[in-house]
C-alpha positions in Angstrom: 126.7 123.1 104.9 128.3 122.9 101.4 127.2 120.8 99.0 130.3 118.3 99.0 129.7 118.0 103.0 126.4 117.4 102.6 127.4 114.6 99.8 129.7 113.2 102.1 127.2 113.3 105.2 124.2 111.6 102.8 126.9 108.8 101.9 128.0 108.0 105.6 124.4 108.0 107.0 123.3 105.7 103.9 125.8 103.0 105.2 123.6 102.1 108.2 120.2 100.6 108.4 118.7 103.8 106.4 119.9 101.9 103.1 118.2 98.6 104.4 115.0 100.6 105.1 114.8 101.8 101.6 114.9 98.5 100.1 112.8 96.7 102.3 110.2 99.2 101.5 110.9 99.8 97.6 110.3 95.9 97.3 113.0 95.9 94.5 111.0 98.9 92.1 114.2 101.2 90.9 111.7 104.2 91.2 110.9 103.8 94.6 114.5 103.2 95.5 115.3 106.3 93.9 112.4 108.6 95.6 113.7 106.9 99.0 117.1 108.1 98.2 115.5 111.5 97.6 113.7 111.7 100.6 117.1 110.8 102.8 118.9 113.5 100.7 116.2 116.2 101.4 115.9 115.5 104.9 119.6 115.8 105.6 119.5 119.1 103.6 116.9 120.1 106.2 118.4 119.0 109.3 121.9 117.6 108.8 122.1 116.2 112.8 118.7 114.4 112.4 117.8 111.2 114.2 117.7 108.0 111.8 113.9 107.9 112.7 113.2 111.4 111.0 114.9 110.0 107.9 113.2 107.2 107.7 109.9 108.4 107.9 110.6 111.0 105.2 112.0 108.6 103.0 108.5 106.7 103.4 106.5 109.8 103.1 108.6 110.3 99.8 107.8 107.1 98.4 104.2 107.3 99.3 104.0 110.8 97.7 105.6 108.9 94.5 103.4 106.2 94.0 100.1 108.5 95.0 100.6 111.2 92.4 100.2 108.5 89.1 97.5 109.6 87.0 95.4 107.3 84.6 92.3 107.0 83.1 90.6 106.2 86.1 92.0 109.2 88.0 88.6 109.7 89.8 89.6 107.0 92.0 91.7 107.5 94.7 95.2 106.1 94.9 94.7 103.6 97.3 91.1 102.2 95.8 93.1 102.1 92.5 95.5 99.8 93.6 93.2 97.6 95.2 90.9 97.4 92.2 93.2 96.1 89.8 92.3 97.8 86.9 93.8 96.7 83.7 92.9 98.7 80.2 93.9 97.2 77.0 93.7 99.1 74.3 93.2 96.8 71.1 95.3 99.0 69.0 98.1 98.1 70.9 97.4 94.4 69.9 98.3 92.2 67.0 95.4 91.5 64.7 95.0 87.9 66.0 95.0 88.6 69.7 92.3 91.4 69.0 90.6 89.3 66.7 90.3 86.4 69.6 89.6 89.1 72.3 86.9 90.7 70.6 85.2 87.4 68.8 81.9 85.9 70.4 83.0 83.5 73.0 79.8 81.8 73.0 81.0 79.2 70.6 84.2 78.4 73.0 83.2 75.5 75.7 82.8 76.7 78.7 85.7 74.2 80.7 88.0 75.7 77.9 87.2 79.0 79.1 87.3 78.4 82.5 90.8 76.4 82.1 92.1 79.8 80.4 90.5 82.2 83.1 92.5 80.0 85.7 95.9 79.8 83.9 95.5 83.6 83.2 94.9 84.5 86.9 97.5 81.8 88.1 100.3 83.9 85.6 98.8 87.1 86.9 99.1 86.5 90.5 102.6 85.1 90.5 104.4 88.3 88.5 105.9 91.2 90.7 105.5 94.9 90.3 108.8 95.0 87.8 107.2 91.6 86.0 104.0 93.8 85.6 105.3 96.4 84.3 107.5 94.4 81.8 104.2 93.1 80.7 102.3 96.4 80.4 105.0 97.7 77.8 104.9 94.6 76.4 101.1 95.0 75.6 101.6 98.6 74.4 104.5 97.1 71.8 106.9 99.0 73.3 110.1 99.0 71.5 112.9 97.0 73.7 115.4 100.0 73.6 112.6 102.0 74.9 112.0 99.4 77.0 115.7 99.3 78.2 115.9 103.4 78.9 112.5 102.8 80.9 113.5 99.3 83.1 117.4 99.4 82.4 118.6 96.9 80.5 119.7 94.3 82.8 116.3 94.6 84.6 114.5 94.0 81.0 116.5 90.8 80.4 115.8 89.4 83.9 112.0 90.6 83.6 111.6 89.2 80.0 113.6 85.6 81.2 111.1 85.6 84.7 108.1 86.0 82.9 108.3 83.3 80.4 109.2 80.9 83.1 106.0 81.9 84.9 104.1 82.0 81.7 105.1 78.4 80.8 104.5 77.0 84.2 100.9 78.9 84.5 100.2 77.1 81.2 102.0 74.2 81.6 103.8 74.5 78.7 106.9 72.3 77.9 109.7 74.6 77.7 
């Protein structure tokens, strides 16, 4: 089978429930959508006349492989454990001076009720974020340039995530917009 025939077969088979399957399991993550499409393409390359179920299984396995291969400082923790622990590492050099000072100061002088209210507001904000919005927040914490963020996330995704995060932040902290 030539590459052109494979490409036309791929486009034809993608029109059915396979594209919906990819979108459902990717949950809006562009990287997972790309990996799902790659899994579908590779399965058609291996067996051009295969069943849809074979393609869908390969899509899921490709997405899982991609999600599991991420490495970080807590790499001794297995893939699924890492996701369930909600480990977040914030480097103080990535923060502005006033934020770093607030994080590193002794909070014993702050009244307990204000600490609790701040914690509840932050939890409320973080729980409302989607995967893409969390990626946006992490890039902002790392002081990533917006043009670099456009390359990483795509410009439209960046703009939508920025707008949605502002709305969710204002809602979580009851800030009048």
